[in-house]
C-alpha positions, 0 to 999 in steps of 0.5 A: 611431397608433390606428386605432379610429374615434372617432365611430361612428353608433348606429342605434336599431331597434325590434326588427329590428336583425339583419335590417337589419344583414344586409341592409346588409352584403349590399347593400354587399358586392354592389356593383359594385366588390365590395370585400367589406369589410362585416361584423358585428364583434360581436352582444350579445343581451338576456338573460332578465330584461333589460327595455326600458321601452315595449317588449315582451319583448326576450329574444334580440333585439339589445342591441348589434351592431357592424358595418362597411359599406365600413370605416365602423363602426356600432353598432345596437340593438333599443331598442323603438318609442320612437324612429324615424328621420327625414330629419334624418340620412342616410348619404351614399354616394359612388359611382364610376359609374352602375352603383354608383348604380343598385345602391345605389338599387335595393337601398335605395330602399323609399319612392318618395315620399321620393326626391329629388335622390339622397336615398331612404329604405330599408325600415327608415326610414333615409335615404341619399344615393346620389351619384356622385362626379362630382356634386361636380365638375359642381356645383362647376365654375368654369364657373358657367353650366354648374354651374347647369344641372347643379344645376337638372337634379339638382333635378329628379331622384329617382335621380341619372343621371350622363349627364343631369347631364353633358348639362345641364352640356355644353349650358349 
């Protein structure tokens, strides 16, 4: 069986790929559960004479970077200012507990006005969903009145707080 990931998200940065990749690896390797499985696999750089339409001099910048965050492979590149991230695509991070939610939220959130229902935007403009695994259990509960109460509580939150969700669920 081939263990190579068939679908790899590709991230287009203006010219801060190396900074972003190192930042994401640090964030994931310092999570409370310290899996230490986030890493750079390879980096290829623009060579003299390579030109990117619409971008200034790219020599030495990242042509491609292959990296992993908790075993999920990504590819990233410095492609110039042509394309920007938007909220139509985000990365969903399922967290074990509130400590892990807090870690990722505090590390990644850089645009407070973009925060809603567990969604945030980082300093590079990439959107993330920081979600405790308990959210699915509470919102998907067959006790629909309780699930609705938890859903309504979640819809009022920026960062998801597990204790507040559980309280809303239990009090319904």
